[in-house]
C-alpha positions in Angstrom: -39.2 -35.8 -36.7 -37.6 -37.3 -39.8 -38.9 -40.8 -40.5 -36.4 -43.6 -40.7 -36.0 -45.9 -43.7 -38.2 -49.0 -43.5 -36.9 -52.1 -45.2 -38.7 -55.1 -46.5 -37.5 -57.0 -43.5 -39.0 -54.6 -40.9 -42.2 -53.6 -42.7 -45.3 -55.5 -41.8 -47.9 -56.7 -44.3 -50.1 -53.7 -45.3 -47.8 -51.2 -43.6 -46.8 -48.1 -45.5 -43.1 -47.3 -44.9 -41.4 -44.0 -45.5 -37.9 -43.8 -47.0 -36.8 -40.7 -45.2 -33.6 -38.8 -46.0 -30.8 -39.8 -48.3 -32.9 -42.6 -49.9 -33.9 -42.8 -53.5 -37.5 -43.9 -54.2 -38.3 -45.4 -57.6 -42.0 -45.1 -58.7 -44.3 -45.6 -61.6 -47.8 -44.4 -62.6 -49.0 -47.0 -65.0 -52.2 -45.2 -66.3 -49.9 -42.3 -67.4 -47.1 -44.6 -68.7 -44.5 -42.8 -66.6 -41.9 -43.8 -64.2 -39.3 -42.0 -62.2 -37.3 -41.5 -59.0 -37.7 -39.2 -56.1 -35.2 -38.2 -53.4 -34.8 -36.0 -50.3 -31.2 -35.3 -49.2 -30.4 -34.3 -45.7 -27.4 -35.4 -43.5 -25.4 -36.6 -46.5 -25.8 -33.3 -48.3 -25.1 -31.3 -45.1 -21.8 -33.2 -44.6 -20.6 -32.6 -48.1 -21.3 -28.9 -48.1 -20.1 -28.2 -44.6 -16.8 -29.9 -45.2 -15.7 -27.1 -47.6 -17.6 -24.1 -46.0 -18.7 -22.9 -49.4 -20.3 -19.5 -49.8 -24.1 -20.0 -49.7 -24.7 -19.4 -53.5 -22.0 -21.9 -54.4 -23.4 -24.4 -51.9 -26.9 -24.1 -53.4 -25.5 -24.6 -56.9 -23.5 -27.7 -55.9 -26.5 -29.1 -54.1 -28.6 -28.9 -57.3 -25.9 -30.8 -59.1 -25.7 -33.4 -56.4 -29.5 -34.0 -56.5 -29.4 -34.3 -60.3 -26.5 -36.7 -60.1 -28.3 -38.9 -57.5 -31.5 -39.0 -59.6 -29.5 -40.0 -62.8 -26.8 -42.2 -61.2 -29.1 -44.3 -59.1 -30.7 -45.7 -62.3 -27.6 -47.6 -63.2 -28.1 -51.3 -63.3 -24.4 -52.3 -63.3 -21.3 -51.6 -61.2 -19.9 -48.2 -62.3 -19.9 -44.5 -61.9 -22.1 -41.6 -63.1 -20.2 -38.3 -63.2 -21.7 -34.9 -63.8 -19.1 -32.1 -64.4 -19.4 -28.5 -65.6 -16.7 -26.4 -67.1 -17.7 -22.8 -67.7 -16.6 -19.2 -67.7 -18.7 -18.1 -64.7 -17.5 -17.3 -61.2 -18.1 -21.0 -60.4 -16.1 -22.4 -63.2 -16.2 -26.1 -62.3 -18.6 -28.5 -60.5 -18.0 -32.2 -60.1 -20.5 -34.8 -58.7 -19.5 -38.4 -58.7 -22.0 -41.2 -57.9 -20.6 -44.8 -57.6 -23.0 -47.6 -57.5 -24.8 -48.7 -55.4 -24.8 -45.7 -53.1 -21.6 -43.6 -52.8 -21.7 -39.9 -53.5 -19.0 -37.2 -53.5 -18.8 -33.7 -55.0 -16.9 -30.5 -54.9 -17.0 -27.0 -56.5 -14.3 -24.6 -57.7 -14.9 -20.9 -57.8 -13.2 -17.5 -58.1 -13.7 -15.7 -54.8 -13.3 -12.2 -56.2 -15.6 -12.8 -59.2 -18.1 -14.5 -56.9 -18.2 -11.5 -54.6 -18.7 -9.1 -57.6 -21.6 -11.3 -58.9 -23.3 -11.4 -55.5 -23.0 -7.6 -55.1 -24.5 -7.1 -58.5 -27.4 -9.4 -57.8 -26.2 -12.0 -60.3 -26.1 -15.0 -58.0 -28.7 -17.2 -59.6 -27.3 -20.7 -60.4 -27.3 -20.0 -64.2 -25.5 -16.7 -63.6 -22.8 -18.3 -61.5 -22.2 -21.0 -64.1 -22.1 -18.7 -67.1 -21.4 -20.2 -70.6 -19.7 -23.6 -71.0 -20.5 -27.2 -71.1 -22.0 -29.9 -68.8 -20.7 -33.4 -69.3 -22.6 -36.5 -68.1 -20.4 -39.6 -68.1 -21.2 -43.2 -67.5 -18.1 -45.2 -66.5 -18.5 -49.0 -66.4 -14.8 -49.6 -65.5 -11.5 -50.0 -67.3 -12.7 -52.8 -69.5 -15.6 -50.9 -70.9 -15.9 -47.9 -73.1 -17.1 -44.7 -71.4 -20.3 -43.1 -72.6 -20.5 -39.3 -72.4 -23.2 -36.8 -73.3 -22.3 -33.1 -73.6 -24.9 -30.3 -73.1 -24.2 -26.6 -73.6 -24.6 -24.2 -70.6 -26.1 -21.1 -72.0 -27.8 -19.3 -69.1 -30.6 -21.8 -68.6 -31.4 -23.7 -65.4 -30.0 -27.1 -64.5 -33.5 -28.5 -64.8 -33.6 -27.4 -68.5 -30.1 -28.6 -69.1 -31.2 -32.1 -67.8 -34.2 -32.0 -70.2 -31.9 -31.1 -73.1 -29.6 -34.0 -72.2 -32.4 -36.6 -72.3 -33.9 -35.0 -75.5 -30.6 -35.2 -77.3 -28.9 -38.2 -75.9 -31.5 -40.6 -74.6 -34.5 -39.8 -76.8 -36.8 -40.2 -73.8 -39.3 -37.5 -72.8 -38.1 -36.4 -69.4 -39.0 -33.8 -66.8 -36.9 -32.8 -63.8 -37.7 -30.8 -60.6 -35.0 -29.7 -58.2 -35.2 -27.9 -54.9 -32.6 -26.7 -52.4 -33.0 -24.9 -49.1 -31.4 -24.2 -45.8 -33.7 -25.1 -42.9 -34.0 -25.2 -39.1 -35.2 -28.8 -38.6 -37.9 -29.8 -36.0 -36.2 -31.2 -32.9 -32.8 -29.9 -33.9 -30.5 -27.5 -32.1 -32.2 -24.1 -31.7 -31.5 -21.8 -34.6 -29.1 -24.2 -36.3 -29.7 -24.4 -40.1 -29.1 -27.5 -42.2 -28.9 -28.0 -46.0 -31.6 -30.0 -47.6 -32.4 -30.8 -51.2 -34.9 -32.8 -53.1 -35.7 -33.8 -56.6 -38.1 -35.6 -58.9 -37.3 -37.3 -62.2 -40.2 -38.2 -64.5 -39.9 -40.2 -67.8 -42.5 -41.1 -70.4 -42.2 -44.7 -71.4 -45.4 -46.0 -73.2 -45.6 -49.4 -74.7 -45.9 -48.0 -78.2 -42.7 -46.2 -79.5 -44.8 -43.9 -81.7 -46.3 -42.4 -78.6 -42.9 -41.2 -77.4 -42.7 -38.7 -80.3 -43.8 -35.8 -78.2 -43.0 -32.1 -78.5 -39.8 -32.4 -76.5 -38.3 -34.9 -79.0 -37.0 -34.6 -82.6 -39.9 -35.4 -84.9 -42.6 -34.1 -82.6 -45.1 -31.3 -82.7 -44.8 -30.0 -86.2 -41.7 -32.0 -87.3 -42.9 -34.1 -90.2 -42.0 -37.7 -90.9 -41.3 -38.9 -94.4 -45.0 -39.5 -94.9 -45.9 -36.0 -93.9 -47.5 -36.9 -90.6 -46.8 -35.1 -87.3 -46.8 -36.2 -83.7 -48.7 -33.9 -81.3 -47.9 -34.3 -77.6 -49.4 -37.3 -76.0 -52.3 -36.5 -73.6 -50.9 -38.8 -70.8 -47.5 -37.2 -70.9 -49.0 -33.7 -71.0 -51.0 -34.5 -67.9 -48.0 -36.1 -66.1 -46.0 -33.0 -66.8 -48.8 -30.7 -65.5 -49.1 -32.7 -62.3 -45.3 -32.6 -61.7 -45.3 -28.8 -62.3 -47.5 -28.4 -59.2 -44.7 -29.7 -56.9 -43.5 -26.8 -54.8 -39.9 -26.3 -53.9 -40.9 -26.5 -50.2 -42.5 -29.9 -50.7 -39.3 -31.2 -52.4 -37.2 -30.5 -49.4 -39.6 -30.6 -46.4 -38.8 -33.8 -44.2 -42.4 -33.7 -42.9 -43.7 -34.2 -46.4 -41.3 -36.9 -47.6 -40.9 -38.4 -51.0 -43.8 -40.9 -50.8 -46.3 -38.3 -49.5 -45.4 -35.9 -52.3 -45.8 -38.7 -54.9 -49.2 -39.6 -53.5 -50.2 -35.9 -53.6 -49.2 -35.6 -57.2 -50.4 -38.9 -58.7 -52.9 -40.5 -56.3 -55.8 -40.1 -58.7 -54.0 -42.4 -61.2 -52.5 -44.8 -58.7 -48.8 -44.3 -58.0 -46.7 -47.3 -57.0 -43.4 -46.9 -55.1 -40.6 -49.5 -54.9 -37.9 -50.4 -52.4 -35.1 -47.9 -53.1 -31.5 -47.4 -52.2 -29.6 -45.3 -49.7 -27.2 -42.5 -50.7 -24.0 -42.0 -48.6 -21.3 -39.4 -48.3 -18.5 -41.8 -49.3 -15.3 -40.6 -51.1 -13.4 -43.3 -53.0 -10.0 -41.8 -52.4 -7.3 -43.9 -50.5 -3.7 -43.8 -49.6 -3.0 -46.6 -52.0 -4.6 -44.9 -54.9 -2.7 -41.6 -54.4 0.5 -43.6 -53.9 0.0 -45.2 -57.3 -0.3 -41.8 -58.9 2.9 -40.6 -57.2 4.7 -43.7 -58.3 4.3 -42.4 -61.9 6.0 -39.1 -61.1 9.5 -38.3 -62.5 12.2 -37.5 -60.0 11.8 -33.8 -61.0 8.0 -33.9 -60.3 8.6 -35.6 -56.9 11.2 -32.9 -56.0 8.7 -30.2 -57.0 6.0 -31.8 -54.8 8.1 -31.7 -51.6 7.0 -29.1 -49.0 8.6 -29.0 -45.5 10.4 -32.3 -46.2 7.2 -34.3 -47.1 4.7 -34.6 -49.9 1.2 -33.6 -48.9 -1.8 -34.5 -51.0 -5.3 -33.3 -50.1 -8.4 -34.9 -51.7 -10.5 -32.2 -53.4 -13.7 -34.1 -52.6 -13.4 -35.0 -48.9 -10.5 -32.8 -47.8 -8.6 -35.8 -46.4 -4.8 -35.1 -46.3 -2.3 -37.8 -47.1 1.4 -37.3 -46.1 4.2 -39.2 -47.9 7.9 -39.6 -47.4 9.7 -38.4 -50.6 12.2 -41.2 -50.1 9.5 -43.7 -51.0 9.5 -42.4 -54.6 13.2 -42.0 -55.3 
């Protein structure tokens, strides 16, 4: 049985509540100077993937991107969006995951069916193989009045976990580790034999009080890179231990609803004292609307409106949620 989220209003003093599915759990481990977020995705992920009936390798890849986007986007402290998008030369040439604060998630994948079938037949269906070479863009959008911030990471055959580490190493200068897991499971208490998509992830960051201690081996200037005075910065023992503990997290633990985010965090860090905080829900919630699409069509030229007519109407289908909107061409003449 999947535990339900327990809020500060319903939890009694001394009671340990479990976040359950589709709920981000912030945490910190003070003795190791690390903080992070954990999440298990269930019904929300299932809804997004089932809507498009993706082939299983594509669904697994998009699920990884969704987990990564939730872990990163849920850290935003302002109203805005966090967008992860890939463009590459692989069979899956584009993935888009869009997290809008405080809790809305949407995503879709674009792929070449013939190339995908060839890759699967040849045994090249690992996520990095399906992506191929290209770029992954991570964008923070604070609205029309603020400048967008974007970080670009090369896709070169490495895993999404490694791509995330590269992003933080290059753009944020924060030592960071990421673990992602995706699985299709028959859930306890569910319909007999019916499988559901699940995913989980852990994001761990090293944030000591002394800036000098952040100069670990995964940042410029660390482990053999000399400063102007000739000194080097070996990896911090606390960060090394935190990374080793995180590495023991099994993929099955990341996705298993009977384990849960809090139990996994306790298993990993209980010897040092892990502290979890009230988190936030994540919802399958597309931001498309009839008014937004109408505003786009209002900008079409008469020729573009005419080219968009099919069977006497203009049909627009949202790539994210598959909702179809139908318009009268006469409204744009």
